[in-house]
N, CA, C and O atoms as a Tinker XYZ file with bonds, in Angstrom:
   188  protein
     1  N     17.657000   18.319000  -72.176000    73     2
     2  CA    17.364000   17.618000  -73.302000    64     1     3
     3  C     16.315000   18.321000  -74.333000    63     2     4     5
     4  O     15.231000   18.833000  -74.055000    81     3
     5  N     16.946000   18.199000  -75.595000    73     3     6
     6  CA    16.478000   18.737000  -76.735000    64     5     7
     7  C     15.029000   17.999000  -77.456000    63     6     8     9
     8  O     14.953000   16.803000  -77.738000    81     7
     9  N     14.236000   18.735000  -77.609000    73     7    10
    10  CA    12.903000   17.904000  -78.110000    64     9    11
    11  C     12.621000   18.034000  -79.797000    63    10    12    13
    12  O     12.134000   18.977000  -80.420000    81    11
    13  N     13.036000   16.933000  -80.203000    73    11    14
    14  CA    13.158000   16.964000  -81.727000    64    13    15
    15  C     11.860000   17.020000  -82.535000    63    14    16    17
    16  O     12.134000   17.394000  -83.676000    81    15
    17  N     10.756000   16.827000  -82.405000    73    15    18
    18  CA     9.785000   16.825000  -83.020000    64    17    19
    19  C      8.547000   17.153000  -82.226000    63    18    20    21
    20  O      8.621000   17.220000  -80.999000    81    19
    21  N      7.378000   17.366000  -82.880000    73    19    22
    22  CA     6.011000   17.677000  -82.110000    64    21    23
    23  C      5.603000   16.369000  -81.401000    63    22    24    25
    24  O      5.028000   16.479000  -80.318000    81    23
    25  N      5.811000   15.300000  -81.840000    73    23    26
    26  CA     5.402000   13.784000  -81.363000    64    25    27
    27  C      6.020000   13.789000  -80.148000    63    26    28    29
    28  O      5.356000   13.520000  -79.147000    81    27
    29  N      7.415000   14.101000  -80.050000    73    27    30
    30  CA     8.079000   13.897000  -78.776000    64    29    31
    31  C      7.722000   14.841000  -77.684000    63    30    32    33
    32  O      7.816000   14.492000  -76.507000    81    31
    33  N      7.290000   16.104000  -78.055000    73    31    34
    34  CA     6.642000   17.137000  -77.281000    64    33    35
    35  C      5.375000   16.577000  -76.714000    63    34    36    37
    36  O      5.151000   16.670000  -75.507000    81    35
    37  N      4.644000   16.070000  -77.434000    73    35    38
    38  CA     3.057000   15.579000  -77.260000    64    37    39
    39  C      3.359000   14.540000  -76.186000    63    38    40    41
    40  O      2.649000   14.475000  -75.183000    81    39
    41  N      4.406000   13.719000  -76.375000    73    39    42
    42  CA     4.449000   12.247000  -75.494000    64    41    43
    43  C      5.036000   12.741000  -74.088000    63    42    44    45
    44  O      4.812000   12.091000  -73.067000    81    43
    45  N      5.748000   13.840000  -74.075000    73    43    46
    46  CA     6.525000   14.341000  -73.032000    64    45    47
    47  C      5.441000   14.817000  -72.041000    63    46    48    49
    48  O      5.389000   14.402000  -70.884000    81    47
    49  N      4.529000   15.764000  -72.594000    73    47    50
    50  CA     3.653000   16.414000  -71.932000    64    49    51
    51  C      2.513000   15.314000  -70.960000    63    50    52    53
    52  O      2.110000   15.404000  -69.800000    81    51
    53  N      2.244000   14.245000  -72.101000    73    51    54
    54  CA     1.433000   13.359000  -71.541000    64    53    55
    55  C      2.054000   12.354000  -70.386000    63    54    56    57
    56  O      1.422000   11.901000  -69.432000    81    55
    57  N      3.124000   12.171000  -70.627000    73    55    58
    58  CA     4.056000   11.407000  -69.491000    64    57    59
    59  C      3.975000   12.370000  -68.271000    63    58    60    61
    60  O      3.644000   11.954000  -67.161000    81    59
    61  N      4.290000   13.680000  -68.516000    73    59    62
    62  CA     4.198000   14.664000  -67.210000    64    61    63
    63  C      2.870000   14.673000  -66.526000    63    62    64    65
    64  O      2.778000   14.743000  -65.301000    81    63
    65  N      1.877000   14.604000  -67.301000    73    63    66
    66  CA     0.584000   14.549000  -66.823000    64    65    67
    67  C      0.152000   13.119000  -65.980000    63    66    68    69
    68  O     -0.449000   13.121000  -64.905000    81    67
    69  N      0.560000   12.014000  -66.654000    73    67    70
    70  CA     0.455000   10.922000  -66.056000    64    69    71
    71  C      1.153000   11.094000  -64.597000    63    70    72    73
    72  O      0.401000   10.927000  -63.636000    81    71
    73  N      2.379000   11.380000  -64.357000    73    71    74
    74  CA     3.007000   11.435000  -63.190000    64    73    75
    75  C      2.037000   12.097000  -62.090000    63    74    76    77
    76  O      1.813000   11.686000  -60.952000    81    75
    77  N      1.522000   13.237000  -62.740000    73    75    78
    78  CA     0.845000   14.220000  -61.803000    64    77    79
    79  C     -0.483000   13.349000  -61.390000    63    78    80    81
    80  O     -0.891000   13.370000  -60.229000    81    79
    81  N     -1.076000   12.647000  -62.328000    73    79    82
    82  CA    -2.437000   11.853000  -61.793000    64    81    83
    83  C     -2.018000   11.026000  -61.031000    63    82    84    85
    84  O     -2.678000   10.913000  -59.997000    81    83
    85  N     -0.784000   10.109000  -61.184000    73    83    86
    86  CA    -0.491000    9.043000  -60.138000    64    85    87
    87  C     -0.127000    9.429000  -58.805000    63    86    88    89
    88  O     -0.266000    8.707000  -57.817000    81    87
    89  N      0.494000   10.964000  -58.812000    73    87    90
    90  CA     0.752000   11.516000  -57.554000    64    89    91
    91  C     -0.490000   11.909000  -56.746000    63    90    92    93
    92  O     -0.456000   11.852000  -55.517000    81    91
    93  N     -1.579000   12.304000  -57.400000    73    91    94
    94  CA    -2.700000   12.663000  -56.838000    64    93    95
    95  C     -3.334000   11.356000  -56.317000    63    94    96    97
    96  O     -3.721000   11.267000  -55.152000    81    95
    97  N     -3.419000   10.481000  -57.082000    73    95    98
    98  CA    -4.221000    9.272000  -56.730000    64    97    99
    99  C     -3.422000    8.535000  -55.441000    63    98   100   101
   100  O     -4.037000    7.835000  -54.635000    81    99
   101  N     -2.340000    8.720000  -55.374000    73    99   102
   102  CA    -1.362000    8.126000  -54.061000    64   101   103
   103  C     -1.852000    9.116000  -52.990000    63   102   104   105
   104  O     -2.267000    8.753000  -51.889000    81   103
   105  N     -1.786000   10.166000  -53.324000    73   103   106
   106  CA    -2.249000   11.269000  -51.904000    64   105   107
   107  C     -3.524000   10.955000  -51.593000    63   106   108   109
   108  O     -3.690000   10.861000  -50.377000    81   107
   109  N     -4.688000   10.719000  -52.387000    73   107   110
   110  CA    -6.009000   10.530000  -51.954000    64   109   111
   111  C     -6.027000    9.139000  -51.372000    63   110   112   113
   112  O     -6.497000    8.996000  -50.243000    81   111
   113  N     -5.686000    8.378000  -51.857000    73   111   114
   114  CA    -5.487000    6.806000  -51.169000    64   113   115
   115  C     -4.872000    6.922000  -49.750000    63   114   116   117
   116  O     -5.349000    6.338000  -48.777000    81   115
   117  N     -3.699000    7.777000  -49.703000    73   115   118
   118  CA    -3.005000    7.715000  -48.371000    64   117   119
   119  C     -4.153000    8.510000  -47.173000    63   118   120   121
   120  O     -4.454000    8.169000  -46.029000    81   119
   121  N     -4.522000    9.484000  -47.871000    73   119   122
   122  CA    -5.411000   10.288000  -46.781000    64   121   123
   123  C     -6.576000    9.434000  -46.471000    63   122   124   125
   124  O     -6.986000    9.460000  -45.311000    81   123
   125  N     -7.259000    8.569000  -47.467000    73   123   126
   126  CA    -8.528000    7.941000  -47.122000    64   125   127
   127  C     -8.029000    6.707000  -45.993000    63   126   128   129
   128  O     -8.847000    6.412000  -45.122000    81   127
   129  N     -6.816000    6.060000  -46.008000    73   127   130
   130  CA    -6.225000    5.147000  -45.351000    64   129   131
   131  C     -6.142000    5.816000  -43.927000    63   130   132   133
   132  O     -6.672000    5.304000  -42.941000    81   131
   133  N     -5.447000    6.980000  -43.893000    73   131   134
   134  CA    -5.227000    7.608000  -42.448000    64   133   135
   135  C     -6.508000    8.071000  -42.052000    63   134   136   137
   136  O     -6.602000    7.966000  -40.829000    81   135
   137  N     -7.540000    8.542000  -42.570000    73   135   138
   138  CA    -8.577000    8.845000  -42.172000    64   137   139
   139  C     -9.513000    7.804000  -41.600000    63   138   140   141
   140  O    -10.251000    8.017000  -40.638000    81   139
   141  N     -9.431000    6.668000  -42.256000    73   139   142
   142  CA   -10.196000    5.378000  -42.147000    64   141   143
   143  C     -9.452000    4.831000  -40.737000    63   142   144   145
   144  O    -10.138000    4.355000  -39.832000    81   143
   145  N     -8.284000    4.919000  -40.653000    73   143   146
   146  CA    -7.511000    4.381000  -39.409000    64   145   147
   147  C     -8.075000    5.289000  -38.077000    63   146   148   149
   148  O     -8.558000    4.749000  -37.082000    81   147
   149  N     -7.948000    6.567000  -38.216000    73   147   150
   150  CA    -8.656000    7.336000  -37.046000    64   149   151
   151  C     -9.903000    7.342000  -36.586000    63   150   152   153
   152  O    -10.192000    7.602000  -35.418000    81   151
   153  N    -10.924000    6.981000  -37.715000    73   151   154
   154  CA   -12.400000    6.473000  -37.710000    64   153   155
   155  C    -12.500000    5.230000  -36.789000    63   154   156   157
   156  O    -13.210000    5.116000  -35.789000    81   155
   157  N    -11.677000    4.351000  -37.305000    73   155   158
   158  CA   -11.711000    3.037000  -36.595000    64   157   159
   159  C    -11.071000    3.131000  -35.201000    63   158   160   161
   160  O    -11.498000    2.380000  -34.323000    81   159
   161  N    -10.214000    3.879000  -34.968000    73   159   162
   162  CA    -9.830000    3.723000  -33.591000    64   161   163
   163  C    -10.698000    4.536000  -32.768000    63   162   164   165
   164  O    -10.791000    4.219000  -31.582000    81   163
   165  N    -11.414000    5.631000  -33.242000    73   163   166
   166  CA   -12.426000    6.443000  -32.721000    64   165   167
   167  C    -13.675000    5.440000  -32.169000    63   166   168   169
   168  O    -14.129000    5.411000  -31.025000    81   167
   169  N    -14.032000    4.741000  -33.174000    73   167   170
   170  CA   -15.269000    3.939000  -33.173000    64   169   171
   171  C    -14.852000    2.619000  -32.174000    63   170   172   173
   172  O    -15.779000    2.079000  -31.571000    81   171
   173  N    -13.522000    2.112000  -31.999000    73   171   174
   174  CA   -13.196000    1.197000  -30.970000    64   173   175
   175  C    -13.166000    1.782000  -29.654000    63   174   176   177
   176  O    -13.461000    1.085000  -28.683000    81   175
   177  N    -12.771000    3.253000  -29.492000    73   175   178
   178  CA   -12.870000    3.839000  -28.169000    64   177   179
   179  C    -14.294000    3.990000  -27.726000    63   178   180   181
   180  O    -14.559000    3.888000  -26.529000    81   179
   181  N    -15.079000    4.191000  -28.473000    73   179   182
   182  CA   -16.507000    4.177000  -27.988000    64   181   183
   183  C    -17.223000    2.920000  -27.735000    63   182   184   185
   184  O    -18.373000    2.984000  -27.299000    81   183
   185  N    -16.725000    1.896000  -27.937000    73   183   186
   186  CA   -17.334000    0.589000  -27.937000    64   185   187
   187  C    -17.125000    0.100000  -26.343000    63   186   188
   188  O    -17.538000   -1.000000  -25.976000    81   187
């Protein structure tokens, strides 16, 4: 894809950063859910 001007280039960079941020948020939320699941299972086993 050919970038025609600076505004297109800036929009493209911002879009790529947005994807990276969304991916990071998804990974953190997934880790939080999996860690919470393990902690809940451990606390239920201790009771």
